Each structure stands twice: as structure tokens, then as C-alpha cells.
C-alpha positions in Angstrom: 34.2 14.0 -57.2 32.6 16.2 -54.3 34.3 18.4 -52.6 32.6 17.6 -49.5 33.1 14.3 -49.3 35.2 10.9 -51.0 33.8 7.7 -49.8 37.2 6.5 -49.4 38.3 8.9 -47.2 35.4 8.1 -44.7 36.9 6.0 -42.0 34.8 5.7 -38.6 34.7 8.8 -37.4 36.8 9.5 -33.6 34.1 12.5 -32.6 30.5 9.9 -33.1 29.3 9.8 -30.2 25.7 7.7 -28.9 23.5 8.6 -26.6 20.3 8.5 -25.5 17.2 11.5 -25.2 14.3 10.9 -23.0 10.8 11.2 -25.3 7.7 10.5 -22.9 7.5 6.8 -22.6 10.0 6.2 -25.7 14.2 6.5 -25.0 15.9 7.4 -28.6 19.1 6.4 -29.4 21.1 9.6 -31.4 24.1 9.0 -33.2 25.8 12.4 -33.2 28.9 13.7 -35.3 30.4 16.8 -36.0 30.0 20.8 -35.1 27.6 23.3 -36.7 24.1 24.1 -37.6 22.4 21.0 -37.1 21.2 18.1 -39.5 18.8 15.3 -38.7 18.9 12.3 -40.9 16.1 9.9 -40.9 15.8 6.4 -42.3 13.5 4.5 -44.7 10.9 2.0 -43.5 11.8 -0.8 -41.2 15.6 0.4 -41.1 17.9 2.0 -38.9 20.1 4.9 -39.4 23.2 2.9 -39.8 22.6 3.2 -43.0 23.8 7.0 -43.5 27.4 5.9 -41.9 28.9 7.8 -45.2 26.6 10.9 -45.9 26.6 11.6 -42.2 30.3 11.7 -42.3 30.6 13.7 -45.6 27.9 16.5 -44.2 29.5 16.3 -40.7 33.1 17.2 -42.9 31.0 20.3 -44.6 30.7 21.8 -40.9 27.5 20.4 -39.4 26.3 18.7 -36.3 24.7 15.7 -37.6 22.5 13.9 -35.6 20.8 10.7 -36.6 17.7 9.1 -34.5 17.4 5.1 -34.1 13.9 4.7 -34.9 11.8 3.0 -32.2 12.8 -0.9 -32.0 16.2 0.0 -33.6 19.5 -0.9 -31.8 18.9 0.7 -28.3 15.6 3.0 -28.9 12.5 1.8 -27.2 9.4 2.7 -27.0 5.5 1.5 -27.3 5.0 0.5 -31.3 1.3 -0.4 -31.3 -1.3 2.4 -32.4 1.5 5.1 -33.5 1.0 7.9 -35.7 3.3 10.1 -37.8 2.9 12.6 -35.3 4.2 10.1 -32.8 7.4 9.6 -34.4 7.7 13.3 -35.2 7.5 13.9 -31.5 10.7 11.6 -31.2 12.5 13.6 -33.9 11.5 17.0 -32.2 13.0 15.9 -28.2 16.3 14.7 -30.0 16.5 18.8 -31.4 15.4 20.3 -28.3 17.9 17.9 -26.5 20.6 19.3 -28.4 19.6 22.9 -28.5 16.8 23.6 -29.9 17.7 24.2 -33.5 15.9 25.1 -35.7 17.4 22.1 -37.7 17.5 21.0 -41.4 15.8 17.3 -41.2 16.4 15.2 -44.1 14.1 11.8 -44.6 15.0 9.3 -46.8 12.0 7.3 -48.2 9.6 6.7 -45.0 11.1 8.8 -43.3 10.7 12.0 -45.2 7.0 11.6 -44.4 8.3 11.9 -40.5 10.7 14.8 -41.9 8.0 16.6 -42.9 5.5 15.7 -40.5 8.0 17.3 -38.1 8.3 20.5 -39.8 4.2 20.4 -39.5 3.9 20.2 -36.2 7.3 21.6 -34.8 7.7 24.5 -37.0 10.4 26.4 -34.9 12.3 23.7 -34.8 12.8 23.3 -38.4 14.4 25.3 -40.8 14.5 23.4 -44.0 13.3 19.7 -45.3 15.2 17.0 -47.3 13.0 14.7 -48.5 15.4 11.6 -50.2 13.7 9.6 -52.7 10.3 10.5 -51.9 7.5 9.5 -53.5 5.1 10.8 -56.1 1.8 11.8 -54.2 0.0 8.6 -55.6 2.1 5.4 -56.7 1.2 1.7 -57.9 0.3 -0.7 -54.3 2.7 -3.5 -55.9 5.7 -1.0 -54.6 4.7 -0.8 -51.3 4.5 -4.6 -51.2 7.8 -4.9 -52.7 9.0 -2.9 -50.0 7.8 -5.3 -47.7 8.8 -8.4 -49.2 12.0 -6.8 -49.1 12.1 -6.7 -45.9 10.7 -10.4 -45.0 13.4 -11.7 -43.5 12.0 -15.4 -43.5 12.0 -15.1 -47.5 15.1 -17.1 -49.2 17.8 -14.1 -49.9 17.4 -15.1 -53.7 13.8 -13.7 -53.5 14.2 -11.0 -51.6 17.1 -9.9 -53.9 14.5 -9.8 -56.7 12.5 -7.3 -54.8 15.3 -5.4 -54.0 16.8 -4.7 -57.4 13.9 -3.9 -58.9 12.0 -1.8 -56.3 15.5 0.1 -54.8 18.4 -0.4 -56.6 20.0 0.9 -59.9 21.6 -1.8 -62.2 25.3 -2.0 -61.6 24.5 -1.5 -58.0 24.8 -4.3 -55.2 21.7 -4.6 -53.8 23.0 -7.6 -51.0 24.2 -4.8 -48.8 20.5 -4.2 -47.9 19.9 -8.4 -47.5 20.5 -7.0 -43.7 19.3 -4.0 -41.3 15.6 -4.9 -41.5 13.9 -4.8 -38.2 10.2 -7.1 -38.9 8.5 -5.3 -36.0 9.7 -1.5 -36.9 8.6 -2.2 -40.5 5.1 -3.2 -39.3 4.8 -0.1 -36.7 5.8 2.3 -39.5 3.7 0.8 -42.1 0.8 1.3 -39.4 1.5 4.4 -38.4 1.8 5.6 -41.9 -1.9 4.5 -42.6 -3.2 6.1 -39.6 -2.3 9.4 -40.2 -3.9 11.6 -43.4 -1.3 12.1 -46.2 -2.7 15.5 -45.8 -1.2 16.3 -42.5 2.5 16.0 -43.2 2.1 16.4 -47.4 3.3 20.1 -47.3 5.8 19.9 -44.2 4.1 23.2 -42.9 6.0 26.0 -44.4 9.6 24.9 -44.3 11.8 25.2 -47.5 11.9 22.2 -48.9 14.6 20.0 -51.4 13.0 17.6 -53.3 16.6 15.5 -53.5 15.2 12.5 -56.2 16.8 9.6 -57.5 16.6 9.8 -61.5 15.4 5.7 -61.6 13.2 5.5 -58.4 10.3 3.5 -59.8 8.3 5.5 -57.0 9.0 8.9 -58.6 8.3 8.3 -62.2 10.3 11.3 -64.5 6.9 12.9 -65.2 6.4 13.5 -61.8 9.4 15.3 -61.2 8.0 18.7 -60.4 4.5 17.3 -58.7 5.8 18.6 -55.5 6.6 21.8 -57.3 3.5 22.7 -58.7 2.1 22.4 -55.8 3.8 24.3 -53.3 5.6 26.7 -55.7 9.0 28.5 -54.9 10.1 26.8 -51.5 10.5 23.8 -52.8 14.3 23.2 -54.8 14.4 20.5 -57.1 17.4 18.0 -57.7 18.0 14.7 -59.8 20.7 12.3 -58.9 21.5 10.1 -61.9 22.5 6.4 -61.6 20.6 5.7 -58.4 17.2 4.0 -57.6 15.1 4.0 -54.7 17.8 3.5 -52.2 19.7 5.8 -53.4 21.8 6.6 -49.6 24.0 3.6 -50.4 24.0 4.1 -54.5 25.6 7.7 -54.7 26.6 8.8 -51.1 29.0 11.3 -52.4 26.2 13.1 -54.6 23.7 13.3 -52.0 26.1 15.0 -49.4 27.0 17.9 -52.0 23.3 18.3 -52.9 22.4 18.7 -49.7 25.2 20.8 -48.4 25.2 23.3 -51.6 21.3 24.0 -50.8 21.7 24.4 -47.2 24.4 26.9 -47.6 21.3 28.7 -49.4 19.0 28.7 -46.5 18.5 32.4 -45.1 16.8 30.9 -42.1 
């Protein structure tokens, strides 16, 4: 069992607060808890940061101030949703870090969220001391996988059909994929998908010059084992690779304790 976090000991935290941060035309709701160096957690495409409840509690318990911006269009976050790029989402994150004192922060993003995390590091390097990419896809992957994500998020489809896509794309065998039948925001999914298409991959891929933890799920179809070292081969020693067994692309609800331990161990080695 991880020394940092036990899923059985993570009730709703009494110090967990919510506030609104203004960023231009956007109003970003932020869930904050803990005390210490800043850590920002960003969710995957079409979902809110409530997915991180257990992981956020574990990181806060280890001695960090954990911030979870809710993406535009989710919960109480508002703002323009059309004609956005990843630079717009990165500005939202930068505003949250600035509001909290300017960091620098470790920014962790799951799946689509890792694109925003890397974009934030590239656009706002002084605010970011490191980037954690959770279940990040390989540089190229089959288009059918992106379509499967869209189908998983399509709340107009029968649950049985959506479960088929969730099991094939997000969850390892033996894990309950039904936990992700809820928590999807169709308008947000569409907006974020378009923002990704509107931004050249080369603009965010390298995450500026920030240290990177490439936290991979061993059974992730978006990251075949043959691409395990892809990012380190390209970006060099600033990339640390950790592979979590028994998890697929969802990763966060599948192995929360292992995620917390890997992130905290890596953060404690950062020199900045």
C-alpha cells in the first residue's frame, strides 16, 4: 500500500474549498485543498476535475496545495466555447496559478488534459516547474481511438453501447467502466476537440523546457508498449518514465494510489 494515500481513508476533505478565478471573459471554478507547493490537476476531454477526488486528497496529504480548475463549460466554470485553441485553455490555467500566488506549479494533465498542461508550460514557463502527463497518447495513434472517445461521451447512445467503448478504450479488464457513464459534458467535449485540432501539435508537444513525468498505463491502447520510450528518446533526460500496471487509458479511477505515489516521488526530486 502506498505510504502517501489509501483509497479507504479518503473521505470528503474538510479543507476542500471552491472559488472562482477570473480570466478575461472566462470564470474558472477551482477546487483547492492542502498546503505546500502548488500542484494543478487537469482532467481529460469532456470531463470535469471531480475525477481527481481521490488523487487530489492523496497529493494534498503528502504536503502539497492541490488546485483543480474546472474546464470552461463544466460545473460553475463559464466562458467562450467557440474558436478556441489550446493557448486559451493554457491561459485559464495560468490565471489559476497566478491567483494562487504565481507558483511555480507542477501541472498534471490526464489524456487531453496533458495537452493543456504541456501548452501551459510552453506558453507560461515561469509559472510551471514541472509537467506530469497521465495516460498521454503516442505521437500518432489510430483515428478509431479518438472516435471511440467521442462515442463514450455521447450521452444520447444507450448505456450498453457506451460501455462497450469505455471498456475497449478506457478501462483494463476487471475494472468497472460504468463509473464513467456519467460526468461527460457534450459541449465541452466538442469545444476541446476543436481546440486540439486548431492547435499545431508542435506548439505544445515539448512542454517548453520543463521536466516531464510521463506516467503511462501499461494497458493503454493510446500508448502501445513499443512507444514507451518515445518521448524520452525525443526530449532527452528531462523526461522520466513510469509505467503503472493494471490500468488502461482511464488510469485515474483505476489506480489512484499508484498515481499519487508516482507523482509525489517524482515531485520530491525536482530541484526548482
